ROPAGU-979020 format. One record per residue (C-alpha): x, y, z; residue number from 1. Coordinates in steps of 0.05 Angstrom, whole numbers, plus 5000, padded with zeros to 4 digits. Example, Ala and Ser with C-alpha at 12.3 -4.5 7.8 and 13.67 -1.06 7.14 Angstrom:
! ROPAGU-979020
<c1 5246; c2 4910; c3 5156; nr 1>
<c1 5273; c2 4979; c3 5143; nr 2>
This chain:
! ROPAGU-979020
<c1 7662; c2 5276; c3 4414; nr 1>
<c1 7708; c2 5317; c3 4449; nr 2>
<c1 7749; c2 5266; c3 4496; nr 3>
<c1 7767; c2 5222; c3 4434; nr 4>
<c1 7764; c2 5293; c3 4384; nr 5>
<c1 7719; c2 5260; c3 4334; nr 6>
<c1 7667; c2 5286; c3 4294; nr 7>
<c1 7608; c2 5254; c3 4320; nr 8>
<c1 7523; c2 5265; c3 4290; nr 9>
<c1 7466; c2 5274; c3 4345; nr 10>
<c1 7403; c2 5267; c3 4320; nr 11>
<c1 7347; c2 5274; c3 4368; nr 12>
<c1 7287; c2 5226; c3 4341; nr 13>
<c1 7226; c2 5238; c3 4339; nr 14>
<c1 7172; c2 5178; c3 4340; nr 15>
<c1 7198; c2 5143; c3 4275; nr 16>
<c1 7158; c2 5080; c3 4254; nr 17>
<c1 7167; c2 5018; c3 4201; nr 18>
<c1 7161; c2 4960; c3 4183; nr 19>
<c1 7209; c2 4924; c3 4233; nr 20>
<c1 7198; c2 4966; c3 4282; nr 21>
<c1 7190; c2 4926; c3 4364; nr 22>
<c1 7123; c2 4898; c3 4359; nr 23>
<c1 7123; c2 4846; c3 4413; nr 24>
<c1 7167; c2 4871; c3 4482; nr 25>
<c1 7168; c2 4950; c3 4463; nr 26>
<c1 7122; c2 4981; c3 4420; nr 27>
<c1 7111; c2 5063; c3 4411; nr 28>
<c1 7034; c2 5089; c3 4395; nr 29>
<c1 7042; c2 5060; c3 4327; nr 30>
<c1 7059; c2 4986; c3 4329; nr 31>
<c1 7017; c2 4991; c3 4377; nr 32>
<c1 6950; c2 5018; c3 4350; nr 33>
<c1 6960; c2 4964; c3 4305; nr 34>
<c1 6959; c2 4919; c3 4347; nr 35>
<c1 6895; c2 4917; c3 4381; nr 36>
<c1 6876; c2 4943; c3 4315; nr 37>
<c1 6893; c2 4868; c3 4288; nr 38>
<c1 6870; c2 4835; c3 4357; nr 39>
<c1 6810; c2 4865; c3 4351; nr 40>
<c1 6741; c2 4838; c3 4325; nr 41>
<c1 6699; c2 4857; c3 4266; nr 42>
<c1 6661; c2 4887; c3 4291; nr 43>
<c1 6714; c2 4907; c3 4349; nr 44>
<c1 6727; c2 4962; c3 4398; nr 45>
<c1 6797; c2 4984; c3 4416; nr 46>
<c1 6819; c2 5027; c3 4478; nr 47>
<c1 6852; c2 5090; c3 4462; nr 48>
<c1 6892; c2 5126; c3 4528; nr 49>
<c1 6862; c2 5198; c3 4543; nr 50>
<c1 6813; c2 5233; c3 4500; nr 51>
<c1 6840; c2 5229; c3 4423; nr 52>
<c1 6869; c2 5299; c3 4418; nr 53>
<c1 6937; c2 5295; c3 4440; nr 54>
<c1 6988; c2 5310; c3 4383; nr 55>
<c1 7036; c2 5275; c3 4350; nr 56>
<c1 7082; c2 5271; c3 4293; nr 57>
<c1 7107; c2 5205; c3 4259; nr 58>
<c1 7166; c2 5200; c3 4217; nr 59>
<c1 7176; c2 5142; c3 4172; nr 60>
<c1 7242; c2 5091; c3 4181; nr 61>
<c1 7262; c2 5099; c3 4102; nr 62>
<c1 7251; c2 5180; c3 4110; nr 63>
<c1 7301; c2 5175; c3 4178; nr 64>
<c1 7357; c2 5148; c3 4145; nr 65>
<c1 7354; c2 5186; c3 4080; nr 66>
<c1 7364; c2 5243; c3 4126; nr 67>
<c1 7415; c2 5205; c3 4174; nr 68>
<c1 7448; c2 5208; c3 4109; nr 69>
<c1 7441; c2 5284; c3 4103; nr 70>
<c1 7479; c2 5297; c3 4167; nr 71>
<c1 7531; c2 5249; c3 4154; nr 72>
<c1 7534; c2 5292; c3 4076; nr 73>
<c1 7528; c2 5365; c3 4104; nr 74>
<c1 7576; c2 5346; c3 4162; nr 75>
<c1 7529; c2 5365; c3 4221; nr 76>
<c1 7560; c2 5352; c3 4284; nr 77>
<c1 7505; c2 5392; c3 4335; nr 78>
<c1 7445; c2 5367; c3 4374; nr 79>
<c1 7383; c2 5364; c3 4317; nr 80>
<c1 7315; c2 5342; c3 4304; nr 81>
<c1 7294; c2 5297; c3 4261; nr 82>
<c1 7226; c2 5269; c3 4258; nr 83>
<c1 7166; c2 5299; c3 4224; nr 84>
<c1 7119; c2 5356; c3 4232; nr 85>
<c1 7056; c2 5342; c3 4206; nr 86>
<c1 7019; c2 5346; c3 4262; nr 87>
<c1 6971; c2 5282; c3 4273; nr 88>
<c1 6919; c2 5276; c3 4343; nr 89>
<c1 6905; c2 5207; c3 4370; nr 90>
<c1 6835; c2 5198; c3 4350; nr 91>
<c1 6865; c2 5213; c3 4269; nr 92>
<c1 6917; c2 5156; c3 4279; nr 93>
<c1 6859; c2 5104; c3 4295; nr 94>
<c1 6810; c2 5130; c3 4244; nr 95>
<c1 6867; c2 5123; c3 4190; nr 96>
<c1 6892; c2 5051; c3 4214; nr 97>
<c1 6828; c2 5033; c3 4231; nr 98>
<c1 6806; c2 5049; c3 4147; nr 99>
<c1 6872; c2 5009; c3 4127; nr 100>
<c1 6841; c2 4941; c3 4173; nr 101>
<c1 6784; c2 4952; c3 4134; nr 102>
<c1 6754; c2 4932; c3 4200; nr 103>
<c1 6692; c2 4962; c3 4236; nr 104>
<c1 6714; c2 4975; c3 4299; nr 105>
<c1 6692; c2 5028; c3 4350; nr 106>
<c1 6744; c2 5069; c3 4394; nr 107>
<c1 6734; c2 5064; c3 4475; nr 108>
<c1 6768; c2 5138; c3 4501; nr 109>
<c1 6804; c2 5117; c3 4571; nr 110>
<c1 6806; c2 5188; c3 4599; nr 111>
<c1 6849; c2 5172; c3 4659; nr 112>
<c1 6897; c2 5122; c3 4632; nr 113>
<c1 6964; c2 5145; c3 4606; nr 114>
<c1 6964; c2 5203; c3 4563; nr 115>
<c1 7019; c2 5234; c3 4559; nr 116>
<c1 7039; c2 5314; c3 4532; nr 117>
<c1 6981; c2 5352; c3 4490; nr 118>
<c1 7029; c2 5361; c3 4430; nr 119>
<c1 7100; c2 5339; c3 4411; nr 120>
<c1 7130; c2 5347; c3 4338; nr 121>
<c1 7190; c2 5359; c3 4310; nr 122>
<c1 7208; c2 5437; c3 4289; nr 123>
<c1 7253; c2 5417; c3 4234; nr 124>
<c1 7274; c2 5484; c3 4225; nr 125>
<c1 7364; c2 5472; c3 4247; nr 126>
<c1 7359; c2 5415; c3 4197; nr 127>
<c1 7316; c2 5433; c3 4128; nr 128>
<c1 7370; c2 5496; c3 4137; nr 129>
<c1 7427; c2 5457; c3 4148; nr 130>
<c1 7419; c2 5404; c3 4095; nr 131>
<c1 7361; c2 5401; c3 4065; nr 132>
<c1 7321; c2 5348; c3 4088; nr 133>
<c1 7248; c2 5343; c3 4113; nr 134>
<c1 7205; c2 5281; c3 4107; nr 135>
<c1 7164; c2 5260; c3 4042; nr 136>
<c1 7136; c2 5193; c3 4056; nr 137>
<c1 7070; c2 5200; c3 4067; nr 138>
<c1 7039; c2 5181; c3 4127; nr 139>
<c1 6981; c2 5142; c3 4093; nr 140>
<c1 7039; c2 5088; c3 4068; nr 141>
<c1 7077; c2 5087; c3 4114; nr 142>
<c1 7022; c2 5070; c3 4167; nr 143>
<c1 6992; c2 5022; c3 4116; nr 144>
<c1 7063; c2 4978; c3 4099; nr 145>
<c1 7069; c2 4987; c3 4170; nr 146>
<c1 7004; c2 4944; c3 4185; nr 147>
<c1 7021; c2 4900; c3 4132; nr 148>
<c1 7082; c2 4880; c3 4163; nr 149>
<c1 7058; c2 4874; c3 4247; nr 150>
<c1 6999; c2 4832; c3 4215; nr 151>
<c1 7050; c2 4781; c3 4172; nr 152>
<c1 7098; c2 4773; c3 4236; nr 153>
<c1 7030; c2 4759; c3 4274; nr 154>
<c1 7002; c2 4700; c3 4227; nr 155>
<c1 7084; c2 4673; c3 4230; nr 156>
<c1 7083; c2 4673; c3 4307; nr 157>
């Protein structure tokens, strides 16, 4: 931006998810959990890395697109967080997706597995102040949309 005197936005995305996510090579936690559940039997079992108390937040792709528009409309040219500030544990995420699947699935925790940091979610104070944006898409509906998309993709393969 400095070298070419350009105006740029610098959004810092926090755990985006939704249909059309990468599920075959580099899936993130929502897609990876969906895949585990879809591939599990009924009844079945899935593995959860860590003890399940790790906290994350997930922002649906439609909310991200609205947020990007807001950055452009409001000429925001600084590094700025974009994500949900709604915390959810990995156990809660798995339970929501298991419920969406309709399957009877047990969770097997792997405390020695790569759990990552214990808490990661966005602080949207700055973006709300500068643009009025905050994510609004209901997590349950976004997870359902994502689960159904992934299930459909696996059926095609």
